[in-house]
C-alpha positions in Angstrom: 295.8 -79.7 143.6 296.6 -79.6 139.9 299.1 -76.8 139.1 300.4 -77.8 135.6 298.3 -76.6 132.6 298.7 -77.3 128.9 298.7 -73.7 127.6 298.5 -70.1 128.6 294.9 -70.0 127.5 294.1 -72.9 129.8 295.9 -71.4 132.7 294.1 -68.0 132.3 290.7 -69.6 132.0 288.2 -68.5 134.5 290.5 -65.8 136.0 290.0 -62.8 133.7 287.6 -59.9 133.8 287.6 -56.3 132.5 289.2 -53.7 134.8 291.4 -56.2 136.7 294.8 -55.5 138.2 297.7 -57.6 136.9 301.2 -57.7 138.3 303.8 -58.7 135.7 307.4 -59.8 136.3 310.4 -59.0 134.1 312.8 -56.2 133.5 313.1 -54.8 130.0 312.9 -58.0 127.8 314.6 -60.2 130.5 312.4 -62.7 132.2 309.1 -61.5 130.8 306.1 -63.8 130.8 305.6 -63.6 127.0 303.3 -66.7 126.6 300.9 -65.5 129.3 300.9 -62.0 127.7 300.0 -63.6 124.4 297.2 -65.4 126.2 295.9 -62.1 127.5 296.0 -60.6 124.1 294.0 -63.5 122.7 291.4 -63.3 125.5 290.4 -59.7 124.6 290.2 -58.7 128.3 290.3 -54.9 128.5 290.6 -51.8 130.8 293.6 -53.5 132.5 295.8 -51.9 135.1 299.3 -53.5 134.9 301.9 -53.2 137.5 305.3 -53.8 135.9 308.8 -52.4 135.9 308.3 -51.3 132.3 305.8 -51.6 129.4 307.8 -53.8 127.1 308.8 -52.6 123.7 306.8 -51.9 120.5 305.2 -55.1 119.4 306.7 -57.4 122.1 306.0 -58.2 125.7 303.5 -55.9 127.4 303.8 -53.7 124.2 301.4 -56.1 122.6 298.7 -55.3 125.1 299.3 -51.6 124.4 299.0 -52.2 120.7 295.5 -53.8 121.2 294.4 -51.0 123.6 293.7 -53.5 126.4 295.7 -51.5 129.0 294.0 -48.6 130.7 296.7 -47.8 133.3 300.4 -48.7 133.9 302.1 -48.7 137.3 305.7 -48.6 136.2 309.2 -47.4 136.9 310.7 -47.1 133.4 308.7 -46.1 130.4 311.3 -45.7 127.7 311.9 -47.9 124.6 308.2 -47.9 123.6 306.9 -45.3 121.1 303.3 -46.6 121.4 303.4 -46.2 125.2 304.6 -42.6 124.7 302.0 -41.8 122.1 299.1 -43.2 124.2 300.3 -41.4 127.4 300.9 -38.0 125.7 297.5 -38.2 124.0 295.7 -39.0 127.3 294.7 -42.5 126.2 296.8 -44.2 128.9 297.1 -43.5 132.6 300.5 -43.7 134.3 301.2 -44.1 138.0 305.0 -43.6 138.1 306.9 -45.5 140.8 310.6 -45.4 141.8 311.9 -48.8 141.0 312.7 -49.9 144.6 309.3 -48.6 145.7 307.5 -50.6 143.1 309.3 -53.8 144.1 308.6 -53.2 147.7 304.9 -52.5 147.0 304.7 -55.9 145.4 306.6 -57.6 148.1 304.5 -55.9 150.8 301.3 -57.1 149.1 302.6 -60.6 149.1 303.4 -60.3 152.8 300.0 -59.0 153.6 301.3 -55.5 154.5 298.9 -52.8 153.4 301.4 -49.9 153.4 304.8 -48.7 154.4 306.7 -45.4 154.7 309.7 -44.6 152.6 311.9 -41.5 152.1 312.1 -42.1 148.3 310.0 -39.6 146.5 309.6 -37.0 149.3 309.5 -33.5 147.9 308.8 -34.7 144.3 305.6 -35.3 142.3 305.8 -38.9 143.5 304.6 -37.7 146.9 301.7 -35.6 145.7 298.4 -36.6 147.2 300.0 -39.1 149.6 300.3 -39.0 153.4 303.5 -37.8 154.8 304.8 -38.7 158.3 307.8 -37.5 160.3 310.2 -40.0 161.8 313.2 -38.6 163.8 312.9 -35.2 162.1 312.7 -36.6 158.6 309.6 -36.8 156.3 308.5 -40.1 154.8 305.8 -40.9 152.3 303.2 -43.6 152.7 303.1 -46.1 149.9 300.5 -48.8 149.5 301.1 -52.5 149.0 300.0 -53.9 145.7 297.3 -56.7 145.9 296.9 -57.9 142.3 294.0 -60.0 140.9 296.6 -62.2 139.1 300.4 -62.3 138.8 302.1 -63.4 135.6 305.8 -64.3 135.9 308.5 -66.2 134.1 310.9 -68.7 135.7 313.6 -71.1 134.4 312.5 -74.3 136.2 309.7 -75.5 138.3 308.5 -78.8 139.8 304.8 -79.7 139.7 304.2 -78.2 143.2 305.3 -74.8 141.9 308.8 -74.4 143.5 310.6 -72.0 141.2 314.2 -71.4 140.1 315.0 -68.2 138.2 318.0 -67.9 136.0 320.5 -65.1 136.6 319.0 -61.6 136.0 315.6 -63.0 135.1 315.1 -63.1 138.8 314.5 -59.3 138.7 310.9 -58.4 139.5 309.5 -61.9 139.1 309.6 -63.0 142.8 307.8 -59.9 144.2 305.3 -59.9 141.4 304.6 -63.6 142.0 303.9 -62.9 145.7 301.4 -60.2 145.3 298.7 -61.9 143.1 295.6 -63.6 144.4 296.4 -66.2 141.7 299.9 -66.6 140.4 300.5 -67.9 136.9 304.1 -69.0 136.0 305.6 -70.0 132.6 308.8 -71.9 132.7 311.3 -73.4 130.3 311.3 -76.8 132.1 309.2 -78.7 134.6 311.3 -81.1 136.5 310.3 -84.1 138.7 309.2 -83.4 142.2 312.1 -83.6 144.7 314.8 -83.0 142.0 315.3 -79.3 142.9 317.9 -78.7 145.6 316.0 -76.9 148.4 318.8 -74.4 148.8 318.5 -73.4 145.1 314.7 -72.6 145.2 314.1 -68.9 144.8 310.4 -68.9 145.4 308.4 -71.7 147.2 305.4 -73.3 145.6 303.0 -71.9 148.2 302.9 -68.7 146.1 302.3 -70.5 142.8 298.9 -71.7 141.6 299.2 -72.5 137.8 302.2 -73.4 135.7 302.8 -73.8 132.0 305.8 -74.9 130.0 306.8 -73.6 126.6 309.3 -72.2 124.2 310.5 -68.7 124.8 312.1 -66.1 122.5 315.3 -64.6 124.0 315.7 -61.2 122.5 318.6 -58.7 122.9 317.0 -55.4 123.8 319.8 -53.2 122.7 323.1 -54.2 120.9 325.9 -51.7 120.7 328.9 -52.5 118.5 331.9 -50.6 117.3 333.4 -50.4 113.8 336.0 -53.1 113.0 339.4 -51.5 112.9 341.1 -51.6 109.6 344.2 -53.8 109.5 
């Protein structure tokens, strides 16, 4: 089965529809699938629900989809660093399903493993648990969280072979593996596609069984925040 495509637009072709659920990898601006996000922007698909650790920043990453009003709902852990996100949420234009970070990662992983739900203590007694089933185990309350089963996953990796075996680089591993697992179709952008058999099996972070479409391209590596101090006078 062909997995390598020439562009984000080609890889997304035939998969998009209004109102779909998309799982996106990345953490802040680290390891985000920026080329596939640009492809979504160009497609004009709308009313999206996006499950992602955060919503990018103004004008970059998932922030581009917010700028074009293509996102209806975010399922996120961290919603700072994005003034447009804040504006849309406070004005009632954007729905937000807030998730503790570990819960969101486990919801994605559970979806990829075919697990419809799990109980966790995180969020019990807070707004996170409102409207959700509670169950007692050994005298302690736990809240039921549902696995995420996305229509597509969009993720970013460092290297791939043509069968979809993936290697992530350092902290870009973040939410990418669980996001990749939970999509019915997983689309991956990589910096390099290497020959089949050249990846050490012990160094593969995600096996190709989860990956359906791959693109290679140039990526912009931004620094999200830079803090410096004044140079001391001699």
